[in-house]
N, C-alpha and C positions, 0 to 999 in steps of 0.2 A: 832192658824192657822186662815189665812185669809179666810172667807168664802164669798160665792157668790152664785149667781142662775145660773149662768151659767154653761153650761154642761162641765165635765172634757172632756180634748182631750184624746183619745187614740189612741194606735199605729195602723199601718194599713199596709199593704202588698204592694209592688210596683204595679203600676195600670198603664194600657195601654189605652191611649187616643182614640184608635179606635175602643173599641168594647162598646156596648150599655150598659154592666154590670158595667165597669170601669167608664163610663159618669155617671151613677148612684150613685157607689162609691165615686167617687170625689166630686159630687153635694152633697151628705148626708155631707162628711167633711168639705167641705166648709161652710156648714151650721153651724156648732160647731166651725171652724177657719177663722173668715171672714176677708175679706180685707175692714175693717171698714172706712179705710182712702179712700177709691174710691168710685166714683158714677160710676158705669158700667151696662151695659145691658148685659144680659145673652146672651151666644151664641147659635146661632141655630145649630141643626144637620150639617147642609150642612157645617157652617163655620167649626165645630170641624173636619170633614172629610177634609176639605181643608187645614185647620193648620197641620193637621196630615201628608198630603203630603208634604208639603211645609219644615218641620222641620225633615223629615225622615232622617236617615242617609245615606250618599251618598252612590252608589256602583260602582261609576266610577270616577276615580281621575286623569283624561287625561285632564280636564278643569275645572276652578272653578265652583260652585253652581250658581244656578239661584237667584239673588239678594244679593249674597255674600260681593260684593262691598260695599254695604249700610249697613255697621255694626251696625249704629244706625238707621234703616229704615229712613223714610222721615227725620229726627232729625238729620242726619248724616251731618258733615261739612268737608270741602276740608281740605286737608292733607296741613298743612304749615311745615316749615323747620327751624322754630326758636323755642324759647323755650317758647313760648305763645300757643304752638300747643292745650293744653289742656285748654285754657280759653277762647274759643269761645263760643256764644249762640248757643243752638241748631239751625240746619237749617231751620225749619220751623216756628220760631218765628214770630208772628205779628209785627209791627213796635211798638204799644204799649207794646207790651211782652217785645220785647228789651229792653224798658226804664226800665221795673221793672227789668229786670236782669242786667242791669248797675247802678240802684241804690243798689241792693241785692249785687253786687260784692263791691261797696262803703261801703258798712256795712260788709263785709267779710274781706275787708283792713284795717277797721278802727282800729286806735292804740288807745286802751283804758288807761284812766289815774285814777290816784286815786282821792279818794273823801276826804275833799271837794275839788271843783274845780270851776272856773267859766265857764267852757267847760260842762254845763250840761247835754247836751245830749251823753257825752263821758265819764264820770264818774263812777266809779264804781268798778275799778280794783282791784283784790286781796282780802286781802292782799298777800295770797300766791297763786301763778299761777305757770304756765308752759310757756305762751307766752301773748303778749299784744294784739295779733289780730289773727283770722282764719288763714289769709294767710302765718303768721309766721310759723306755723304748716305743712300745705299745701301749700309748696311754689308752685308759678306757678301752681297750683292745680294739682300738681304731686305729688311723693312719699316724704316722708320724708327720714333722714339718720342717720345712727349711726355717735357718736362722732368720729373723727378723730384724737385719742391720747386725753391726757390729760388735751389739751391747748383748745381743739373745745367744743362748747357748743353741748347740748342733747336738743334742743329745739322743733326738730320735732320728737321726742321719748322720753317716759315716762315709769314709773313702775305701774300698776294695783295692787292693795294691797286689801285683804280680808282676813278675820278668817272664818274657817267653823260656821255655824249657825246651828239651831236644827229643827226639824220638825214644830215647832210654828213659825218659821221664813219666812216659805215657802208659797204656794200657792196650797190649796188644788184642784184647777181648773186644775193643770198641771201636769200631771202624770210625774214623775221622775224628777221633780224639786228638783236641787241640792239646799240647802238654804246656803247661805254664809252672813255674817256680814261684815259693812266696819271697818277696822283696828281702834281699839279704839282710839291711839293716832293721827293716819293719815288719816284716812277717807276712799275714796274708790281708790284715785290715790294719786302719791306722787308728788309735786310740787318743783322743784329745784330753782325756784324765790321767791322773796318777797320783799314786799316796805321797805323803810327804816324803822327800828325800830322794824323790824318783822324777826327772822331767817328764812331761807329758811328750808324747810323740808329734806332735802338731796342733796346729790350729786350724781350722776349715774356713778359707775365705772364699766366697762367692760374688763375683760381680755379673750385673747382666744388662745384655744388650736388646733394645728393642727392636721388633720384628713387626712392622704392621702388615697385615692382609686384608685385603681388599675382597668383600664377598660381592655375588654379584647383583646386589639388590643396592650395591653402594655402601654398604655398612663395614666399617673398618674396625677389625679386631686386631689388637697389639699383643703379639706373643712376646715372652723374653728370653732370650739365648743366654744360658748360663756358660760363664768360664769358671773353673774351679783352681784354687790353689792351695797346695799343702804349704801352709806358713810354719814361719817360728818352728823348724824342724829341730827335734831335740837331739838326736842320734846321728848326726852328718847328712851329708846328701843323698838323695834319693839315686839309686842305679839308674846311669842314662836310659837303658831300655824299660822303666819301670812304667808300667801302664796302670792309672788309676781310674776308679768307677765309683760315683757318689750312688747311694742308696738310702732311701727312706724308708721307715720300717712300714711294712704293709698291714692292713687290717687282718683280723684273726678269724673271724667268724667262719663257719662251715668246713674247717680243714680238716677233720675227720670223713666227712662227705666226700671231698675231693679225693682222700688217701684210699678209699674203697670203690673208686670207679675203675672196673676191669681193664687191664692195661691195653688188651687187644680192642676196646672199645675206644679207647684214644689214639690206637694206631691205625684205626680204620678211617680217621679223617687224615692221617698223613699223605701227603702227595711231594716227596723232596723234589721231584723232577717236574713238577704241574704236567703230569701226562693229560690231564682231563682239560687242561687250556684255560682254568679259570684264573689265571694269574696269581694263585693262592698255593704255597708250596710250602706249608708247615711239616715240620718235622719234629720229631721228639728228642730231646735231649737225655742220654746215657752217659749216665754216671756210674761210678766206682762206690756201691754200697760196702761201706767200712762194717756194718752189724752185720751182713750176710755174705762177704766177703766175694762178692758176684755183681755183676753188670744189671743195675735196674734202671728203669724210667725215671727220670728227674719229674717232680711234680711241684717242689716249692721254691721258692725265691725268684727273683725278678729274672733271672735267667735258668729257670727250672733247673738247679744245680744239686737239690737235695731230693733225695728218692722218699723219705719218711719223714713223720712228723717228731719221731724220738731222735734222728739223726741231724735233723733242724735245730731241735732244742738243745740237743748237746753241742753243736757247733755253736750256737749262739752265746751258751753259759762259758764256752772257752774264749771266744773271740771278745764278746761284748762286755763281758764282767770279769774274765780270768779265774774260772771256778773248773777245775777239774771232774770228769763223770768216768765211767766206764769205758764210753766210745771214744772219748777225749782225755786222756789220761794225764797230760803234762800239768805238773801243777800251778807252772809260770804262766799258763793260757798262751798267749800269740807272742810271748817275748823270743827272740831269736838270742842265737848263740854269742851274738856281737853286743848284745845286752846284759852284759855280765853281772850287773847289780840286780836287775831284774830277774835273771837267773838262779842267782843265790839269796833272795829274799826269802823271809819265812813264809810258810804258807800252811794250808789245813791239811793235808793229807797225812794219813799214818793212825789217826785216832780210830775210835769204832766204826767210822764212816768208811775208811779206808780211803776213799776220795771225797773232795768237798761235796760234792753231793753224791749220793750213792743210787744204787739203780732202783730202789724203792723211790726215793724221791724224784728220779726221772720218770718211771713211770708214772707217779701221779701229776707231774707237770705236763708229761705228754698226753695224759685223758683230759685234763684241764682245755688243752689246746686244741684236744679233737672235738669237744663237746661245747664249744662257744656256738650258741644258736643262730640259726638264719632266721630273720624275722620274715613274719608274712609279706606277700606283696600288698601293696598299697595301690589305690586309685586305678584299679585295673580296668574297671567299668567306664572310666572317664573317655570320651569322647576324643580329646587331644592324644591321649594316653594311646588309644586304638591306633588312632592315626599314625602316632610316632612307632608304635610295633610295625606296622606295615612298611613305613620309611626304612626302619631299621633293616628288615628282611630284604625289601627291594634295593636299598643300595649296597647290600654285600656283607653289612658289618656281620652277619650270623654267619657268615664262613669261616671265621676264625672264632668269634664269640657264639660259641655252639650254646643253644639256649638248654637242653636237657640231656642228661643221661639218666640211667638206673644203675645203681650200685650192687656189688657182688651179694649173693645172699651167704651169711655167714653166722653161725651158730653161738659163737663167742663175741659177736659184736651186736647185738641186737637192735640197739639204737642207730646203727648206719645200715642195716640189711635190708636189702632190696627195696631202697627207696627212689623214688622219682624224684629228681632234684631237679634245679634250675640255676645253675652257676653261670651262664654264658662265657665259658671260657673251653677251649679245646686243651689247654695246658701245654700246647704245644708251641715250639719256636718259630720266630717268623722275623723274615727282613723288614726292620721298620725303616730304612732308608737313613740316609746321610745324617739328618737333623738330630736324630735320637742316637746315634752310633756312640758308643763309649769307648770302641776301638780295643776293649780288653775279652778276650776269649773266657770263656769258662766250660770245662769240660768239650763238648761238641757244640756249642754255642758260638757263634764268631761275634765280633765286634759290632756287626749291626744287629745282632739278633734280639729278640727278648721273647718270655711267655707270654701268651695271651694270659693277660689279669682277668680274674673273675669280675663279674660286673655285681652280683649281688649284694644288696646294701650301699653302692654307691651314691645314692640319694641319700643317705642319713649321714654322708660324711661332715657337713657343717653341724649337724645335730650333736654327732659324737665327739668329734675331734675340734670343733671350733673354727674350722677354716674348708677352705674348696680346692687345696692343694691335690694335684693328680700327675699321673706317670711315675717312673721310677724314683725321680729326683724332684718331686714334687714342684716343677718349674710352670706347668701348666694350671691357673688359676680357676679355671671354668671347665666344666664337661666340654664347652664348646672348643676352648682353648686345646686342650687334651687331642680332641678329634684332629683339629687344625695342625698339631705336629707329627700326625699319621704321613709314613710316606713308604716308599719300598711298594711290599704287598698289598699294602693299605692306602697308596696314592689315589686308586681310582675311587674309593669309596670316599675318601677326603676331598677330592676333586668336585664328586658330586653333592657335597653337602656343601661347598663353597658357592655351586652353582644353583643349589635349588632356592626355590621360594620362600621366603620368611617365614609363612606359617606352616611349612613343612618341616622346616630346620627347628622352629619351636616346638612344636609336635614332638620331634624325635628327642629333643632335649627332656619334654616332660616324659617320655617313656623311660628314656634313662633314669630321671629323678624318682620314678615310680620302682624300681628296681631295689 
């Protein structure tokens, strides 16, 4: 068991930011579970009261809320009607910061090549990989897609894989941590591409079963239930206890703003024992932050398995492209010790960079990723959108998809500092039922739990990504299908959508499309 002097994180009940007792409790929790990645100023009591007022649930749905148009606060960007809508820099960057953003964008789009190469700044690819650049998974900074038939590639989708661990493989500092280990032959994720002379690890096969759902008014919606197979295995059979989980690349907008939400505000929505009896028992994923050597709240990834944009980016370089960095220094990426040729293949470490992407490069990629701007809300005054917003709240969707937060006040990140934002997510884990279960844990997340995905920008998916595929594996082909897959804690809200009149259901979809 890994040991540390850090205090063990313990469970807490749902808190209210408007009371002195709750404020003291959240301050105590934040002392145990800190935002190590941010330099921020503590909030005054007056600020706490102002924030509570501005983020309170609406009681009037006849008009938009104040500041609702600025989904990303002062960082909000204008609405574009082309596929580059998600690729704009935060609206409040300085001229110098825009230069860093553009250089980071260049690194995000960089096509990596294998070693040895005359292009020393770009070598180190693979030998096993899922893509040759970040942009090839996060196409136009939007959502990835499932393969369209056997002839299509799975370049923005892959399988995570692990086997059960023991208590000795976990973290004593994190209560309820579910220990796992990399699959012995295939590591932590499966790569379906490889350099010449190296077999790819697998080919992703997906088959779908039609699942009809009849709505109260007689309309039938056909869901597709996927089955996944790791076919054409290149390095022997999977471990008999292997657990696989499909993942589609998520959209990239607003990540720096999500990173800047105070941890105590996120914990205030946690209710792991459902003590208030509303059927919602969200809880934070607590992960070990490599960068800080301490437990932190997970915010990023489909199961909130990463605490910061920096760590998320470095892990993606290692697992997706096979690129080493200061946080993930292995030059062979995700290759295992049983993949001898992969481990011994030439790599790009050891030149002036030391790693295949150095800390300067990582800083620029992380800056770019933090500052992809959130578009202004659209059609807020539309009568159907306003009605759909009321349906959203009345149905209980806002219990998990928390509409708004105010970010930390920070001197060194003014673009994200003290902004009222509208992500529509609590960033907590929720049991979504057996239908969506992947049965693969990640840190504290069980095989039935998923992080609430932010909804901002969801209505622009077709425009940016050229499809309307949703959920962690893209199985839902419309927003309505995504709702109908909800189960577990969201079962009551899902059933309410099934049973509501069609005009209300259509208005709900109109509201989601306006985000």
